N, CA, C and O of each residue as an XYZ file, in Angstrom:
224
protein
N       0.852     -1.183      0.000
C       0.000      0.000      0.000
C       0.893      1.240      0.000
O       1.819      1.340      0.804
N       0.619      2.167     -0.886
C       1.407      3.389     -0.957
C       0.556      4.561     -0.472
O      -0.653      4.608     -0.696
N       1.199      5.475      0.176
C       0.496      6.654      0.684
C       0.489      7.731     -0.391
O       1.422      7.837     -1.186
N      -0.557      8.517     -0.406
C      -0.601      9.627     -1.354
C       0.347     10.719     -0.883
O       0.842     10.695      0.244
N       0.584     11.664     -1.759
C       1.537     12.730     -1.449
C       1.116     13.526     -0.211
O       1.963     13.844      0.625
N      -0.167     13.853     -0.076
C      -0.608     14.635      1.075
C      -0.500     13.824      2.364
O      -0.190     14.380      3.418
N      -0.751     12.527      2.294
C      -0.603     11.699      3.491
C       0.856     11.634      3.927
O       1.153     11.684      5.120
N       1.762     11.522      2.968
C       3.184     11.486      3.304
C       3.615     12.818      3.915
O       4.346     12.837      4.905
N       3.162     13.942      3.325
C       3.524     15.255      3.849
C       2.987     15.453      5.257
O       3.682     15.990      6.120
N       1.747     15.019      5.494
C       1.162     15.143      6.829
C       1.921     14.306      7.843
O       2.172     14.759      8.959
N       2.279     13.120      7.475
C       3.018     12.251      8.399
C       4.384     12.843      8.703
O       4.846     12.792      9.844
N       5.035     13.406      7.688
C       6.363     13.983      7.890
C       6.288     15.206      8.802
O       7.106     15.356      9.710
N       5.309     16.078      8.563
C       5.179     17.277      9.382
C       4.840     16.915     10.821
O       5.377     17.512     11.754
N       3.966     15.953     11.005
C       3.597     15.541     12.356
C       4.775     14.904     13.070
O       5.003     15.166     14.251
N       5.514     14.081     12.373
C       6.659     13.413     12.979
C       7.740     14.419     13.344
O       8.362     14.311     14.402
N       7.967     15.395     12.472
C       9.040     16.359     12.705
C       8.729     17.252     13.908
O       9.619     17.539     14.707
N       7.487     17.691     14.043
C       7.162     18.601     15.140
C       6.776     17.858     16.409
O       6.967     18.376     17.510
N       6.236     16.653     16.272
C       5.760     15.923     17.440
C       6.879     15.297     18.251
O       6.737     15.117     19.460
N       7.981     14.965     17.611
C       9.053     14.283     18.329
C      10.226     15.194     18.648
O      11.259     14.730     19.132
N      10.079     16.467     18.387
C      11.188     17.393     18.665
C      11.354     17.537     20.183
O      10.403     17.863     20.894
N      12.548     17.294     20.654
C      12.825     17.378     22.082
C      13.506     18.698     22.414
O      14.314     19.203     21.634
N      13.181     19.240     23.549
C      13.861     20.458     24.005
C      15.247     20.088     24.489
O      15.432     19.072     25.158
N      16.218     20.917     24.148
C      17.601     20.623     24.509
C      18.082     21.428     25.707
O      19.252     21.342     26.081
N      17.209     22.196     26.301
C      17.606     22.976     27.465
C      18.121     24.360     27.119
O      18.665     25.050     27.982
N      17.959     24.777     25.871
C      18.400     26.098     25.449
C      17.467     27.181     25.962
O      16.489     26.889     26.651
N      17.768     28.435     25.627
C      16.912     29.524     26.088
C      15.520     29.424     25.485
O      15.363     28.977     24.348
N      14.541     29.827     26.219
C      13.159     29.803     25.754
C      12.956     30.921     24.737
O      13.684     31.914     24.746
N      11.984     30.761     23.878
C      11.717     31.767     22.859
C      11.077     33.024     23.443
O      11.210     34.107     22.873
N      10.392     32.892     24.560
C       9.652     34.023     25.103
C      10.307     34.604     26.350
O       9.643     35.307     27.112
N      11.566     34.336     26.575
C      12.251     34.810     27.775
C      12.724     36.246     27.641
O      12.675     36.819     26.552
N      13.184     36.833     28.743
C      13.687     38.216     28.701
C      15.066     38.267     28.031
O      16.068     37.893     28.640
N      15.113     38.724     26.792
C      16.345     38.715     26.022
C      17.367     39.714     26.556
O      18.569     39.475     26.447
N      16.917     40.819     27.126
C      17.863     41.812     27.639
C      18.654     41.235     28.806
O      19.844     41.520     28.944
N      18.014     40.433     29.642
C      18.705     39.809     30.760
C      19.772     38.854     30.256
O      20.869     38.807     30.812
N      19.469     38.089     29.211
C      20.449     37.174     28.646
C      21.643     37.936     28.096
O      22.782     37.504     28.278
N      21.411     39.055     27.430
C      22.502     39.848     26.873
C      23.379     40.439     27.968
O      24.607     40.418     27.879
N      22.732     40.965     28.998
C      23.497     41.573     30.099
C      24.333     40.523     30.818
O      25.505     40.761     31.112
N      23.751     39.374     31.101
C      24.510     38.318     31.772
C      25.628     37.783     30.883
O      26.710     37.460     31.373
N      25.374     37.689     29.593
C      26.401     37.225     28.666
C      27.589     38.172     28.614
O      28.738     37.735     28.678
N      27.317     39.466     28.497
C      28.418     40.428     28.449
C      29.135     40.533     29.798
O      30.343     40.767     29.845
N      28.395     40.362     30.885
C      29.042     40.350     32.203
C      30.013     39.185     32.299
O      31.118     39.346     32.817
N      29.627     38.033     31.817
C      30.514     36.879     31.812
C      31.754     37.137     30.956
O      32.858     36.753     31.341
N      31.584     37.780     29.807
C      32.719     38.097     28.945
C      33.695     39.022     29.660
O      34.906     38.812     29.600
N      33.182     40.030     30.327
C      34.042     40.987     31.036
C      34.768     40.301     32.191
O      35.959     40.538     32.394
N      34.082     39.467     32.941
C      34.709     38.767     34.069
C      35.818     37.845     33.573
O      36.889     37.792     34.179
N      35.585     37.130     32.500
C      36.620     36.251     31.959
C      37.803     37.071     31.446
O      38.954     36.680     31.644
N      37.538     38.200     30.792
C      38.619     39.061     30.315
C      39.445     39.592     31.478
O      40.671     39.642     31.388
N      38.794     39.991     32.573
C      39.526     40.475     33.744
C      40.365     39.360     34.346
O      41.508     39.592     34.738
N      39.822     38.165     34.425
C      40.550     37.027     34.979
C      41.782     36.702     34.133
O      42.859     36.438     34.668
N      41.616     36.723     32.821
C      42.727     36.411     31.913
C      43.832     37.452     32.039
O      45.009     37.095     32.085
N      43.474     38.730     32.095
C      44.497     39.762     32.174
C      45.163     39.782     33.559
O      46.365     40.031     33.652
N      44.427     39.532     34.605
C      45.015     39.541     35.944
C      45.968     38.370     36.173
O      46.945     38.503     36.910
N      45.693     37.232     35.552
C      46.575     36.067     35.737
C      47.750     36.090     34.768
O      48.637     35.242     34.860
N      47.773     37.042     33.844
C      48.891     37.169     32.932
C      48.865     36.182     31.781
O      49.905     35.913     31.181
N      47.729     35.648     31.465
C      47.623     34.703     30.355
C      47.582     35.408     29.010
O      47.693     34.755     27.972
N      47.425     36.713     29.005
C      47.365     37.463     27.748
C      48.507     38.431     27.663
O      48.630     39.156     26.675
């Protein structure tokens, strides 16, 4: 038995979206400004650590 084109497309779309697992990344609706501020704070702290230890 062969599936018609629309049945195959429906099965593919359902399978692709239904089995997608979250990987623990940032949410789509989260506060983006907080993520940016924390990210740049981490960059500055690492830069200070590198320069203070003489690795650069």
